[in-house]
Structure formats: C-alpha cells, structure tokens
Residue, then its C-alpha position, 0 to 999 in steps of 0.5 A: m913430356a915424353r915417358t917410357g912404356a915402363d914408366m906408364l905401365v907402373e903408373a897405370l898399375y899404381r892407379q889401379g891400386v897395385r902396391l906390390i908386385f911378386g916375381m923376379p927381374g929378367s932381361h926383357t923386364t929390367a926396364i919395368y923394375d927400374a921404373i918401379v924404383r923411380h916411381g917409389g909407390i910399388g914394392t916388390v917381392l922376389c920369388r925363386n921360381e915364377q910358378a911360385g910367384a904366381f901362387m904368391a900373387d894368388g894368395y895375396a889376392r885371396v886374403t885381400g880381395r884385390p888383384g895380385v900381380i906377378c911380373t916375369t921375363a919373356g919366354p920361360g919366365a912367363t911359361n913357368a908362371l902358367t900353372g899359377i895363372a891357370e890355378a887362379f883362373g880355375d878358382s876365380i881369383p884375379v891375378l894379373l901376369i905382366a911379362g916381357q916379350v921380344n921386340h915388337d917388330k919380331l912378334g910372330r915371325e920366328t926370327g930366332s930371338y931368345h925367349e921367343i914364343d907366342l905367349e898370347n895363344i898359350f895364355r888365352p885359354c886360362t885368362c879372361y883377358t890377354a893382350t900384347a902391346r903393339r905401341v908404347a901408347d897402348v900400355p895404359q889402356l891395356v892395364l885399364q882393360s885387364f883390371a876391368a875384365m878381372t874385377r867387373g864380373r866373375r873374378r879371373s886371371a889376366a895376362l899382358f905382354f910388353p915387348q922390351d923395346l916398347l918398355a924402353g921406348t918413349t911417347t908423348a901421345v897417350h890417350v886413355e879411354d874412360q873406364p869401360p862399362s861394367g857390362r852388367s844387366p840389371i837383375s831380373s825383378a821377375a826372377l827375384d819374385v819367382a825365387a821369393d815365392l819359392l822360398r816362402s813356400a818351402r818347408r825346409p829351405i837351405i842356403l849354400a854360399g860359395g866364393g862368389a858370395v865372399w867376393s861380393d861381401a854378401g856375408p851380412e845378407i846371407r846371414a839376414l836371409a838365413q834368419r828370415l827363413s829360419c834355415p841353415v847355411i852351408t858353404s862351398l870350400n871357397g865360401k868357408g867362414i862367410i858365417d862363423e862356423r860356430d854360429p847356430l845358423s852354420l852347418g859348415h862345409a857342404r860335405s861336413v857330417r852336419s850338412k850331409a845330415a841336413l841336406p836330404h831333408a831340404d826341399a829347396m836350396i838357394a845357391v849363391g856364387c857356387r859352381f857345384t864343382e866336382v871336389m866340392t860335391w864329391f863327384w856330384k853326389l851332393a844331395v841337392p834339392r830339386r827346387l834349386i835357385q842359383i845366383d851367379l854373376d856368370p850366366g855360363v855356370i848356372g845349371v851346368n851341374y844341377p838343374v835349376e828351377c830359378a836362375i838369377v844372374g847378377d851380383a850376390k849382394e845385390a840379388l840377396a838384398g832384392l830377396l830380403e825386400r820381398i820376404a818378410e817371413s817363411s813357413s820353415q819347419w826344420g825343427e829337430l832335424w836342424d838341431n840334430a844335425r847341429g849336434l853332430r861332430p866328425p866321427r874320427p877327429e884328427w888331432l892335428i886339426e883339433t890342436l891347431r884350431a885350439e892354438l891358432p888365434e881367431n884372426g889366423v889364416v890357414v893356407t893349405d896345399a893339396c894333401e890328404m890332411a887338407l882335404r879333411m880340413h875342408t869339412d873339419w876345420p872350423a872357419y870363423a870368418p871369410r878369407t881365413f881358410f884356403y885350398p887350391s880347389t878346382f885346378i888343384a896344383l900341387g906345391w901351391g900351399l907354401p907360396a900362396a901362404i907367403g903371399a898371404a903373409v906379405a899382405l897381412p904382416d900383423r896376423p898369424i899365417v899357417c901353411l899346411a902341406g904334405d911332403g910331396g907338394f911341399v918339396m915342389t916349391c920348398q925353395e920359397l923357404a928362401t923368400a919366407a926367410r928373406y922377408r922374415l914373414r910371420l909364417i908357420i909352415i907345417v909339413h905333414n909327412d907320410h913319405a908318399y903322395g898319400a892321396i894317389k897311394n890311397l887311390q892306387r890301393k882302392q883301384h889296384g890293390e897293394r900295387y904302388i907305383d911311383v908314390e913312395l918318396n925319399n924325402p930330405d930331413f925337413v927340419r934341417l932343410a929349414e935350418a939351412f935357410d935360417i928358419p927354426g924347425a921342430r919335429t913333433y909326434r904327439a898333440d901336446d908336443f905339436a901344441t908347444a911347437v905352435r905356441h913357440a912359432l906364434k911368438r916368433e917374428g919370422p917363419s918357423l917349420i914344424e914337421v908332423p911325421d905320420t908314422w902310424r899311417s905310413l906303417r899301415a900302408 
C-alpha cells in the first residue's frame, strides 16, 4: 500500500519510542502534523517560538532520559531552533530536530524558493548526525540512523530535513536496514586492571561523577564503589544527585565548600562521565589529583583538560562493574579529613535557596536559567536524586530555563516542577507563559529580579570599576504579566512570605509565578 513520506516519518518516530513532539506547524510541515493526527499515537505541544520549543525538547529529554523531538518549518523556523539544538549538543542531550525543507529538486540551487537555505551545513557543527531526505523511501532509514547516533554513544543532538514535496509524496518500496551496530569496542581489561591497582594503592581516593554516569544509570555502581573504597563522591553539575547529597558518602558539587575542603587531600581520582568543563572547574582551577582515572564513552574528551594516568573508554555502568569485580578492599585513610569536610556549610547561605529546598517536596524538579542565583545553586542546592536539578551548563543559553521547565512539566505531570530564572533571561522567553497556561502545567516560575543582567554587571564591576554599559534593565511588572496570561502571581521580599507563596503554588493544578525582587543587591550595585 502506498504511504506518504509524512506517514512514514511519524510511524518511524513512534517505533523509536517518540510519544510527544514540541514545536509549531508551518507551511513546509503541515503534512507532518496531519500525519500525526491520523496516526493517533503521538501528541504535540505548541510553543510560541521555535528556540523555546527546542529548549522544551531539551528539558523533556533531561528528566526522562529519552530523546526529545522538536518539529519546525523550513528556513527561519529551523534556524530559530538552532540555539536550542546547540545547547543540547553542548550539554550532551539527545534532541532531534525535524524540519521541513524546500522541494527536493530545488535543494542547493538558490532558485528563490521561500524559506530556502542550506540547513545541513548550518546544523552540522552542532549535531552528531544531520541529513536531508532525497527520496520518499529514505525517510524511515534517516530516523533510524539519527536515533542510533543520538543514543548509542555520547548523547548529542541531531537534525533531519524533509522536503515538503517528499512529505506529501508516496511510495510502496521502502527498505529499512537492521538497527546499525553500536560501534562500541569492549572495555579494555588491561585498563581496568591498571585502574583497580591504582585505586587499591591510593590512601585518599575520591570519585567524581558527571552527566555520563547519570545517562548510564550508574548511580548504584558509583555508590557501591565509594563504599568499597571508603571514599567520598563529588559531582559535576550534570551529575548532581546521582547520590543523595544528604548521604554521608556525598560531598556535593565539585565546587561546594565541602568538596573544596577535601580535594587538596585526595591522592587519586576516578572521574566517571565528566568532561571537566570551564564552568564546572571554575576556569580549570579545580584541584584535581595528579593520579587521575577517566572513564568516558567518548575517547575524544579523555585527557583534554587534565592529564590522565589511566583512560577507560566505555559505558560508565559497565566500566564500574568491572572495577567492582577487581576491588575487594582498599587502604583508604580519609579519617578526620573527610569528617571535617562533611560538616562544612556555605559561609553565606541564600535564604531563597534554603526556603525553596525546605518547601519543595523531595520528588520536586528544579530547572534554572543562567543567572547568579542559579550559579549559587550549583554548589548550595542539595539534590536528593539524579535528574532533579538542571542548568544549561556548557553552551549556557539565556532564556533556556522557562521553556526547559515546561518540557519537564509536560513529561512529569504528577511532580512539582520549579523554574528559577533571572529577570534578564526570563524576558527572553517569557512568551512561553502562554504555553504553560495553555496546558495548565504544574509549574512554579520564580523570577529573581535585580533589574540587571546581574552576572555581566558584576563582571563589568570587576574589570572596569563602576562603569556599567547596557546591563541595567527596564522590566515589566512580572506579576501583572503573569496575570495577563491567566497565571496567578505574587511578589515576595522575605523568606516567610516566599515560603507561603510556594505552598500556595504547590496546591495549584496549573502554573504560578513568584517574583523575588533583589532590592538589597540592586541598591548595593
């Protein structure tokens, strides 16, 4: 039976486990949306800007561990999504862009077709796989290849482009190859032996868990190895919560006061699925022991920022299981050094962070935009489980927070989701309040308002004295803005009022907004 390219696309996505697509329809993708309706097995979430839609797909992927999908029209629809695809690429998140394209016989010819542009070459630098269908029969195979590329190694974003005439065209001859091989080589037994010997001989080993450990579901192995070695666990931002940060084994984020107290005394480190990025190491100032074991699926990231003594290329869970088979006990001698580090607390706690942590249920998820308060939360927010605290950690796109939180809220409708954003980043994507209201998402939006691009203002102060250029903001009334979208809002200045507002918001079925003006900080500046 003849089938359209759009029907085959939707069916191929469904076979890969896709049940939800973010985006908005356009003239080059109406066939896709019509096929979605006819298929009946995939839902859609309408965004108000394609960049935000890509951020939503990113947030969905982070909380579920499954690829997120964004669908846009050709040309500006796709390029609007580019920043979101680059964000996912930088943070190793599987997000697939599905975009329309001009008719296949016009590709690359610059004939003046509207929305005409070479999308493949635009997206190739920030995707692990990108392709354009040239025949109707290509469609299922391209979907298969893109999911294999996104999920069988280090997670990254991908992009597929479908000429509008092929989406509407039909074919009866479709051949889909078997699932492509994973491409993974067996983990080196020799490398595992070297690593085991190094850890057994270390007096004060330490484990650093990153996002790769979370995507591998290696939390139980991380904890078992820490118990076996009698050593602490620290994390990167993307590894937060892989061990409950209330657990005696955890010292929290690698830049927390507890971790910084312990790291100078460590004589060996095993880093699992962590790239040692600039922000995570605070410009590569982190005190990493000279004896470093690095485990990663991607051999290209091993030893890039810190020299390694032992490299293990492979899946984190599998590699850690191999080490546990080889290590029965260790000569760890952390003693009082570990106890002292465990007892430390932030010297200047933020009442907003402490109050929100006290009020939010344990299964709550916090998604933050790039802002000063969120940067503090890297180290000061206690994460109780993996996939419960998020920040755009490498590409660091302003405006990411609200749409990503919407993606998380769509994925987890029965759990409280919090978005924390600064005023500057929030205004970049605040149109998505319409999306939160449209789907009545269980979402608490907290806007920390200092009337400035605060991080850049502080940077200007440090580098140029009291000369501020284009960092002070004229903002709308955020409470009235929320109410214009039929979202209740509140403005709070003190911890007790903020706690009350959070409690009220948690009881609501739909979204709420809480503005927290930073009057003291803005006056000081």
